[in-house]
C-alpha positions in Angstrom: 85.9 99.8 80.9 89.0 101.4 79.4 91.1 99.6 76.9 93.6 97.3 78.7 97.0 95.9 78.0 97.2 92.2 78.7 99.7 89.4 78.7 97.1 87.0 77.3 93.5 86.9 76.3 90.5 86.8 78.6 89.9 87.7 82.2 90.9 84.4 83.9 93.4 84.0 86.6 96.3 83.5 84.2 96.5 87.0 83.0 97.4 90.3 84.6 95.5 93.3 83.2 96.9 96.8 83.2 94.6 99.6 82.2 95.7 102.2 79.7 93.9 104.8 81.8 94.2 105.5 85.5 90.4 105.6 86.0 89.5 102.0 85.1 86.5 100.3 86.5 88.5 97.9 88.7 90.5 100.8 90.2 87.4 102.9 90.9 85.5 100.0 92.5 88.6 99.2 94.6 88.7 102.9 95.8 85.1 102.7 96.9 85.6 99.4 98.7 88.7 100.9 100.5 86.7 103.9 101.6 84.0 101.7 103.2 86.6 99.5 104.8 88.4 102.5 106.3 85.2 103.8 107.6 84.4 100.5 109.3 87.4 100.3 111.6 88.0 104.0 112.0 84.4 104.7 113.1 85.0 103.3 116.6 88.5 104.6 117.4 87.5 107.9 119.1 85.0 106.1 121.4 87.1 103.1 122.4 89.2 104.7 125.2 86.0 105.9 127.1 84.4 102.5 126.4 87.3 100.7 127.9 87.4 103.0 130.9 83.7 102.3 131.5 84.5 98.6 131.8 87.2 99.3 134.4 90.2 99.0 132.0 91.5 102.6 131.9 95.0 101.4 132.5 94.9 99.4 129.3 94.2 102.3 126.9 97.6 101.9 125.2 96.6 98.4 124.2 93.6 99.5 122.2 95.8 100.4 119.3 98.9 98.4 120.2 97.1 95.0 120.2 95.4 95.9 116.9 98.7 96.8 115.2 100.5 93.8 116.8 98.2 91.4 115.0 98.3 93.4 111.8 102.1 93.2 111.9 102.2 89.5 112.7 99.8 88.8 109.8 101.8 90.8 107.2 104.2 88.1 106.2 101.3 85.7 105.6 99.2 88.3 103.7 102.3 89.3 101.6 103.0 85.7 100.6 99.4 84.9 100.0 98.9 88.0 97.9 101.7 86.8 95.6 100.4 83.2 95.5 96.6 82.7 95.8 95.8 86.2 94.6 95.0 89.8 95.6 91.2 89.4 95.9 91.1 86.4 98.4 93.5 88.3 100.7 91.2 91.3 100.7 88.3 89.0 101.5 90.1 87.8 104.7 90.7 91.4 105.8 87.2 92.6 105.4 85.6 89.5 107.0 87.8 90.1 110.1 86.2 93.6 110.4 82.7 92.2 110.1 83.2 89.4 112.6 84.9 91.6 115.3 82.4 94.5 114.9 79.5 92.1 115.5 81.2 90.5 118.6 82.1 93.7 120.5 78.7 94.0 122.1 78.7 90.3 123.1 82.2 90.5 124.8 81.6 93.6 126.8 84.3 93.0 129.4 87.9 94.0 129.5 89.4 90.6 128.6 87.0 90.0 125.8 87.4 93.6 124.5 91.2 93.3 124.4 91.0 89.9 122.7 88.8 91.3 120.0 91.2 94.2 119.5 93.9 91.6 118.9 91.9 89.7 116.3 90.5 92.9 114.7 94.1 93.6 113.6 93.9 90.9 111.0 91.7 93.3 109.0 94.5 95.8 108.3 97.0 93.0 108.1 95.4 91.7 105.0 93.1 94.2 103.2 95.7 97.0 102.5 98.3 94.5 101.3 96.0 93.0 98.7 94.7 96.4 97.8 98.1 98.1 97.2 99.3 95.1 95.1 96.0 95.2 93.1 96.5 98.9 92.4 100.1 98.4 91.3 98.8 95.7 88.8 96.0 97.8 87.2 97.4 101.3 86.9 100.0 102.7 84.5 103.5 102.4 86.0 104.3 106.1 85.4 101.2 107.2 87.4 101.7 104.8 90.3 102.2 107.6 92.8 99.1 109.5 91.6 97.1 106.3 91.9 98.3 105.6 95.5 97.3 109.2 96.3 93.8 108.8 94.9 93.4 105.5 96.8 94.6 107.3 99.9 92.0 110.0 99.3 89.2 107.4 99.3 90.7 105.9 102.5 90.8 109.3 104.0 87.2 110.1 103.1 86.1 106.9 104.9 88.4 107.7 107.8 87.2 111.4 108.1 83.4 110.8 107.8 83.0 107.7 109.9 84.4 108.9 113.4 82.1 111.8 113.8 79.2 109.6 112.6 80.3 107.0 115.1 80.4 109.5 118.0 76.9 110.7 117.0 75.6 107.2 117.0 77.1 106.6 120.5 75.6 109.8 121.8 72.2 109.2 120.3 71.7 105.4 120.4 74.5 103.8 122.4 77.8 102.2 121.5 76.4 98.9 120.4 74.6 100.5 117.5 77.9 102.0 116.4 79.5 98.6 116.4 76.7 97.2 114.2 77.0 100.1 111.8 80.7 99.4 111.6 79.9 95.8 110.5 77.4 97.1 107.9 80.1 99.3 106.3 82.5 96.3 106.1 79.8 94.1 104.5 79.3 96.8 101.8 83.0 96.8 101.2 83.2 93.1 100.6 80.2 93.1 98.3 82.0 95.5 96.0 85.0 93.1 95.8 82.7 90.5 94.2 82.8 92.6 91.0 86.6 92.8 90.7 88.6 90.4 88.4 91.7 88.8 89.8 94.9 90.4 88.5 97.6 87.9 89.6 98.8 85.6 86.8 99.8 82.1 87.6 97.6 82.1 90.7 97.8 79.0 93.0 95.1 77.3 94.9 95.3 77.7 98.7 97.2 75.0 100.5 98.1 75.0 104.2 101.7 74.8 103.3 101.5 78.4 102.0 101.1 79.5 105.6 104.6 78.4 106.4 106.7 81.5 106.0 110.5 82.0 106.0 112.6 85.1 106.5 112.5 85.5 102.8 108.7 85.8 102.9 108.8 88.3 105.7 111.3 90.9 104.6 112.3 92.2 101.2 115.7 93.8 101.8 115.2 96.0 98.8 112.2 97.7 100.5 114.0 98.3 103.9 114.7 102.0 103.2 110.9 102.6 103.0 110.4 100.5 106.1 112.9 102.5 108.1 111.3 105.8 107.0 107.9 104.4 107.9 109.0 103.6 111.5 110.4 107.1 112.0 107.5 109.0 110.6 104.5 107.0 111.6 105.4 106.6 115.3 103.5 109.9 115.7 100.2 108.3 114.4 100.2 105.7 117.2 100.7 108.5 119.7 97.8 110.5 118.2 95.4 107.6 118.2 96.0 107.0 121.9 96.1 110.5 123.3 93.9 112.7 121.1 90.6 111.4 122.4 91.6 112.3 126.0 93.1 115.6 124.8 89.8 116.4 123.1 87.9 115.8 126.4 90.5 117.8 128.3 90.0 120.8 126.0 86.2 120.5 126.2 85.4 119.2 122.7 81.9 117.5 122.7 82.6 115.2 119.7 85.9 113.2 119.8 85.7 112.5 116.1 86.2 116.1 115.0 90.0 115.7 115.2 89.9 112.8 112.7 87.7 114.8 110.3 90.0 117.8 110.3 93.3 115.9 109.9 91.7 113.7 107.2 90.3 116.5 105.2 93.7 118.2 105.3 95.2 115.0 104.2 92.9 114.8 101.3 93.8 118.3 100.2 97.4 117.3 99.7 96.8 113.8 98.3 95.3 115.3 95.1 98.7 116.5 94.0 101.3 114.8 96.3 101.2 111.6 94.3 101.7 113.4 91.0 104.6 115.4 92.5 106.3 112.2 93.7 105.9 110.8 90.1 107.7 113.8 88.7 110.3 114.8 91.3 110.9 111.5 93.0 109.7 109.9 96.2 112.5 111.0 98.5 112.1 114.8 98.2 108.4 114.4 98.9 109.0 112.2 101.9 111.6 114.6 103.4 109.0 117.4 103.2 106.4 115.3 104.9 108.7 114.2 107.7 109.3 117.9 108.6 105.6 118.6 108.4 104.7 115.7 110.7 107.4 116.7 113.2 106.1 120.3 113.3 102.5 119.1 113.9 103.7 117.1 116.9 105.2 120.2 118.4 101.9 122.0 118.0 100.1 119.2 119.7 102.5 119.4 122.6 101.7 123.1 123.0 98.0 122.8 122.4 96.0 124.5 125.2 92.8 125.4 123.3 90.5 123.8 120.7 92.0 126.1 118.0 95.5 124.8 118.7 94.2 121.3 118.5 92.6 122.0 115.2 95.7 123.6 113.8 97.8 120.6 114.9 95.3 118.3 113.3 95.5 120.2 110.0 99.3 120.2 110.0 99.4 116.5 110.7 96.9 115.9 107.9 99.0 117.8 105.4 102.1 115.9 106.3 100.3 112.5 106.3 98.7 113.3 102.9 102.1 114.0 101.4 103.7 111.0 103.0 101.3 108.1 102.3 101.1 108.0 98.5 104.9 108.5 98.3 105.8 105.8 100.7 103.5 103.3 99.0 104.8 104.0 95.6 108.4 104.1 96.8 108.0 100.6 98.3 106.8 99.2 95.0 109.6 101.0 93.2 112.2 99.6 95.5 110.9 96.0 95.7 111.2 93.0 93.5 108.7 93.6 90.6 107.7 89.9 90.7 107.0 90.0 94.5 105.0 93.2 95.1 103.1 91.6 98.0 106.4 90.9 99.9 107.7 94.4 99.5 104.4 95.9 100.6 104.2 93.5 103.6 107.7 94.6 104.6 106.6 98.3 104.6 103.3 97.5 106.4 105.1 95.5 109.1 107.1 98.7 109.8 103.9 100.7 109.9 102.5 98.4 112.5 105.7 98.6 114.5 105.6 102.4 114.4 101.9 102.7 115.3 102.0 100.0 118.0 105.2 101.4 119.5 103.8 104.9 119.6 100.5 103.7 121.2 102.3 101.6 123.8 104.7 104.3 124.8 101.9 106.9 124.9 99.5 104.8 126.9 102.2 103.7 129.4 103.8 107.1 130.0 100.5 109.1 129.9 98.5 107.0 132.4 95.9 109.8 132.7 98.5 112.4 133.8 97.9 115.3 131.5 101.1 117.1 132.5 103.0 114.2 130.8 101.3 114.6 127.5 103.6 117.3 126.0 106.7 115.2 126.5 105.2 112.3 124.5 104.3 114.6 121.6 107.8 116.1 121.7 109.4 112.7 121.5 107.1 111.9 118.5 108.4 115.1 116.8 112.0 114.0 117.4 111.2 110.7 115.7 109.8 112.4 112.6 112.8 114.7 112.4 115.1 111.7 112.7 113.2 110.3 109.7 114.2 113.4 107.7 117.8 112.9 108.8 117.7 109.3 107.7 116.3 110.3 104.2 119.1 112.8 103.9 121.7 110.2 104.8 120.1 107.6 102.4 120.2 110.1 99.5 123.9 110.9 100.2 124.9 107.3 100.5 123.1 106.4 97.2 124.3 109.3 95.1 127.1 111.0 97.0 125.1 114.2 97.2 122.8 115.5 100.0 120.1 116.6 97.5 119.8 113.1 96.1 121.4 113.8 92.7 124.4 111.9 91.5 127.6 114.0 91.4 128.0 113.0 87.7 124.6 114.6 87.0 125.9 118.0 88.3 128.6 118.4 85.7 
């Protein structure tokens, strides 16, 4: 392990360790755990719309993602508070265990009501694991390389997200959907095993008490982090639309494996994450976020015009590029903006916005689409407008903060 700066001696729960190097053992183990976690819940996404339709629930496709994100959003205030009180590691345990339990139960509850109930409870996984993970990363990496670290963590998440969906589709085609659910559970178990080797980083950790589950408005929202939350709502609305519509669009265009879209967009995302975090460390978060908002908006327009597999692949790549630029910058910006002593609350605020964006996009897409393919372009065009509105908001935010549209203070220009 690399030399570490510490506020005390030892590795107990009183001290927070920050590595002098970005590539410390805790950081690398956390990246591996996060990749397996991402693979676990992303593996099944391309197959769920068809699975729900086979049970007679085609009209509820929009709820596949919306219920998941609803629970994730509702759990963020609790995960943020618990991250700052009982520790980062226990919060991550809760998130991964939710993945294991739900994946195992999908085959047993193979009816519409049971499936939708599991989608609701499955959302606890992303309500807890990413909050604890992002706070842990902020604890152990050098502050001046925070954006780069978030980018590398995102690469690992993307690797899990890109490799698992095609594998899941192959399992369904070869062995049936129940085997895919069990494989998802195995990935989640491996993710939690890795966490056993990580030391806690929160100093002055408290023991869990039921009173900690009582949250106030102060626990739910960090007003300092609201600019990041607003940006997330504008720019990530598109992701909810994609998760709901692209499996059907893939079938409509004759693609045999619904997971190919996820592989293309995620590999494109990885290609930008290698440098996007570093750029945000050097040039600032806002310029990078402006570029990503425009790229995501452009990708939505290409999705709206897609009439062939090649157009779908192009749109997937463009969205991946925009997403890869956006994710590390928004995570790092949230930590930058928030109260340094309450990272969990700031991250929870941003993640609540993420769930609102994805859930809103999924609900609108599922409700308006309703298996009428002639309506699909309008939904993608609306998602593009949301992303472009995010660019406008960032421009306005920079002007309000500095008095200059480029985000530089007028006094700096003299």
